[in-house]
N, C-alpha and C positions, 0 to 999 in steps of 0.2 A: 803246252797241251793241257786241256781241261783235266782236273784231278780225277773225275769219273773215268775218263779214258785211260789215265795213268794207272788206275787200279786194275784195269782189264788188259792193259798193254801186253803183259806177259803171256796172255792167252794167244794173242796174235803171233807173238814171237815163237811160241811153242809149236803152233800149227805150221808156221813157215819153216821151222827147223825140221819138221817131218816131211817137207817137200811140197807143201801146198800153199795156196794164196789165202789170205784172210784180211778182212777190212771191217772197220766200223761203218755201219750204214743206217739210213733212214732218219727218223725223227731226232735222234740224238745228235747227229751231224748237223742237221738243219738248225736245231735249237742252239748248238754251240756257235754257229756262224751268227745267229741272231743275238748272242750274248745272254740267252735265257738259261735257267736252271735245267739240267738234264735229268730226266726221269729214269728211263730205261736205256741201257746200252745194248744194242743188238749187233751181232757179228754175222757177216756173210763169208762163205769160204768155198773154195773149189773142192774141198774134201767131202767125201760122202759121209752120211751119218755113221756108218759102221767104222769108217776110218777115224772120225772124231772120237768115237767110243774107244778106239784103240790107242788114241793119243792121251786121253784123260781118264783117270781112275774113277772120279766121282761124276757120273752122268745120270740124267733122268730122261727117259723117252717121253717126250710130250707131244710129238707130232711127226713121227717118222715118215708117214705117208707124204708129208709136205717138206721133208728134209730137215726137220728141226730137232735138235737135241739140247737139253739144258745142261750146262757144265757148272758145277759148284766150285767157286774159287773164292777162298777166304770168307766162306759163309754166305756168299752172294751168288744166286743163280744167274747165269748169262745164257741167253738163247743164241745158239749158233746154228745157222741155216745154210744148207748147201745151195750154191748158185742153181737157179732153176729157170726153165722155160715152161710155158703153159699151152696146152692144146685149146681148141675152141671152147668157149664158155657155153654151158648147156642151159643155164637158168638165170642169166644176167647177174650171177653172183659168184659161182664157183667154176673153175676149169674142169672139163671132162677128164683131163689127165695132166699130171705134172711130170716133167722130164728133168732129171738132174743133168747139169751141164758144167763145163769148166771155165766158162767165160764170164768175167765180171760185167762187161759192157752189156751182154745179152741179159744178164740178171737185172741190171739197173733199168734196162729198156722195157721191162714188164711192169714197172711201178707206175703209180698214179700221176703224180705231179713232179715237175722238174726239181722242185726244192726238196723232194724226198728221194731223189735219184742221184744222190751224191755219196761217195764213199771216202773214207779216210784210212790211210795205211798206218802202220805202227810208228812211223816217223812224223806223223801229223800232216803229210802231204794229201791234198784233195784230188780225187779222181772225179771229174765232172763232165761226162760226155754230152750231156743235154743242157748245159749252160744254166744249171740250177742256181749257182752262186750269183750269176748276173740277175736272175729273176728275183732272188731274195733281196738283192740290193735295190732292185727296181720296185720292190713290194708288189710282185705280180704272182698270181696263181695261174699256172699254165700246165696243161697236161703234157705228159711225155708222148710225143708223136701226135697222131690224129685223135682229137678229142672225141669225135663220134665213136671211134673204135674203143677208146678207153671206157666210155660210159656204157657201151653195149656189152663189154666184157664184164663189168661190175657196176651195176646201177647205183650202188651205195656211194660211189665216188662223187656223184652229184651232191649228195648231202655233205660229204667230206669237204667239197669245194666251198660250200656255203659256211660250213663250220669253221674252216680255216679263215675265211673272210671275217667271221665274228671274232675269232681268237687273235688273229695277227693284224687285222685291219688292212690286209693286202687286197688289192683289186683283182677280180677275176678277169682274165684276158678276154678280149672280144670274141675270138674264135671259140674259146672254152665256154663262154656264156651262151653263145649262139647254139652250140651243140647241146648244152645243158637244157635249154628251152625246148629244143626239138625232141629231146628224149625223156622229158619229165615222167611220161607215162610208164617208163620202165621201172620206176620206183615201186610200183604196185607188186612187183615180184620179190621185194625184199622183206624179210621177217621184221615184225614190229620191234622186237628186242634190239635189232641192229639200228633201226631208225631212232629208237629211244636213246641209245648210246650217243649217237651223233647229235641229236636234238638237244640233249642235256649239255653237251660240250658247247653247242651253239649258245644255249641260254646262259652259260657261265662265262662267255667271252666278253672281253673288254669292249668290243664293237658289236654287242648284241643287237643294238638298234639297226645297224647296217645289215647284219645277218638276217634278221626277221624281215626286213624290207625286201631283200633279195629272194627270200623264201616265198614271200607273197607275190612279188612282181614276176617271178619266173614261172609260177604255177606249181612249184613243188609241193606247196601246202595242200593241194588237192589230193595228194597221195599219202598224207599223214593222218593218223587216227583222229577222227572227230573234228577236223579243222576245215573240211570242205566248204561249209556255208559261211565262213567267217573272215573273208578277205579284208573287209573294212575294219573289223575289230583287230586283226593282225597289224594293219597299217597304224591304227591308233596305239596299239601296244608298242610299235616300233618307235614312236616319237616321245614316249615317256622316259624320263631319266631313271635308270635302274641300277646305277653303279653301286649303291649302298646296300642292295638287296642280295640275300643268299638264294640258292636255287629253289627252295620250297616257297619262299616269298615271291619269286618270279612266277612260279606256277600259279600261286594264288592270285596274283595280279592279273595274269592272263585269263583265268577263270572268271574273275570279277568282270572283266571287260566283255567276256562272252555272255554275261548275264544269264548264267545257268543256275537253276535251283539246286538244292543239295543233292537230290537224286541224280539229276543230269550230270552234275559235276563229278559225282562218284563213278558213274558209268564212263564218263570221259576219261578219267584217270585210269580206270581199269582197262580201257581199250588200249592204253599205252603200255600195259603190263607193268605198271609201277607196283612195288611191294606194298602190302597192306599197311604196314606201319607208316610209310611215307604218305600214303593216301590219307590216313587218319590225321596226320600232322597238317597237311595242306588244307583239308576240309575244315579243320578246327580254325585255322587262320582265316579262311574264307567266311565261315559262320560268324566269328567274332568281329570281323571287319564290317559286316552288315550292321551289327549292333552298334559299333563305334561310330559309324556314319550317321546314326540316328541321335546319339547323345554322348555327352562327356563320360569319362570313366566314373563308375560308382564302385564303392568298396566291394560289394558282392560280385559285380562283374569281373573286377580285377582278380578276386579270389578264385572264382570258378574258371576264369580264363587261364591263369597261370603266368608265371614270369616271362618265359621265352615267347609264348604266343602273344602276350600283351605287347612286348617289344616289337615283334613282327607286325602286328596289327597297327600299332601306332606309326611305324615307318610307312606302311602302305596308306594309312589315313592321311599322313602328311603329304605324300606324293600326289594323291588323288585330289587334295584340296589346294594344291599349288605351292606347297612349302618344301624345303629340303627335308630329306628323309629323317635326319637326326633332330629335327625341331622338337623341343619340349620332351625329349626322351628322359632327361634327368628328372623332370617333374613326375613322369609316370613311374620311374624307378623309385623315387621317394614315396609316392603314394603306395606303391606295392610294399615297400619295406616297412611302412607304417601300419600295415594290417596286423591285427592282434594274433592271427594265425595265418600260416601259408599252406597248411594241409590239415585235413581232418585227423591225421595221425597225431597232431599236436593237441587234440581235444583231451582234456584231463578227466573225462568220465567215459564209461563204457556202457554198452547195452545192459550188462549185468547189474551195474549200479542202478540204472533206471528201473529194472524189474524188481530189484530189492526194495528201493525206496517206495515204489508205488504198489508193491505186492501184486504184480501182474505177470502173467505168462507172456512169452514172446509172441509177437504178432505184427501186423502191418503198422500198428501204432508206434512201434519201437523206432522204425526208420523215420517216421514223421517227426517224432519228438527229438530225435538226435539231430535231424536237419534243422529244426526250429532253434535248438540250442546253438548249433554251429553258426547259423545266420545271425542270431542275436549277438553272439560274440564278435563276429566280423563287423557288425554295425555299431559295435561298442555300446550296446544296450545292456550287456552282461559281461562281467569279467570271466576269464577262463580259469576259474577257481572252483574246486569241487564243492565246497560249502555254499558258495554263492549260487552255483548252478542248481544244487539241491533245493535251496530256498526258493529260487525263481520257478523251478519246475513244480514244486508243491503248490505254490500260489496259482500258477496257471492251471493246474489240475483241479484245484478247488473251485476256481472261477468258472470252469467248464462243466461242473457237476450241476 
């Protein structure tokens, strides 16, 4: 048994000793079968939330209306959820009512895909009523039961299918894909934040190119923020090798292919509800990529760009010009390391020094002169030395009088 399951095994045993059923379920079981690292271990049980709280002393109410209680075990919180069935879905996302039940098979039957509808008991035995293990071994994404019904219950499941295609390189079964294509319009009912979570997992997948192609060819992209006019650009994005890129670089590459200006790109990212800090990072990469595509790195550009952004830009430049992402990165790193300064904080003079030397009050001139000194140092026209800077500044000031 996987060590992560071993850590939590005593929880299952304790629930069983109290007269209830308990199993590991969901993504952790799937990932264990796949031989992948397990992130979160979830537990499903026939015990009601109040019964779980009676069994364990350290609990947190995190979703009682959905039957979920977190149990703290050896400093780790484990989500334990009561078996449940769901009434009719009212908004293509949430059931109108949740019923607590005592049947594991019924609980597994409400889940999205067969590979996620597998349970494991405390002895490591698998309970697999929908043949999810077979589908995992066949590398197939198949809904539990009727695909049309599953997608109408929760339209986000269509994005999840494509996301799993990207992450696992599994093929979406024919009937599941047919139902997905027929129901893409239901995605308009889903909140942007939920679409973003799935889209970013898709963007981070090992089979991102396959995922993006399915997104385009199925029509799902019509219901994603800002992508409606860009099917051809998505197809172009799908054929570019992106394995060496992190998530912000992938966003920047997509935006470059959409050929949006800075304002349009900002609005596009805001429409996805991305945090401001991440938007700033992506827009910086995009802006400096435009500069890099016009010319080789110059000391001032490298200095203002910054180390991390310069590396991201160079990777994208390489990909767009037909080279592997890592090409010449060491040269760019060496160029950056050779800069006399990496930040204006390293400048050995201050505004007070300049005001004292020139006997002038603060004003717009101060920022201009400090910037001139900074740039002269970066271009190695001036050493970053207080006496040298004073002498240089006095000469410049005399020549301008």
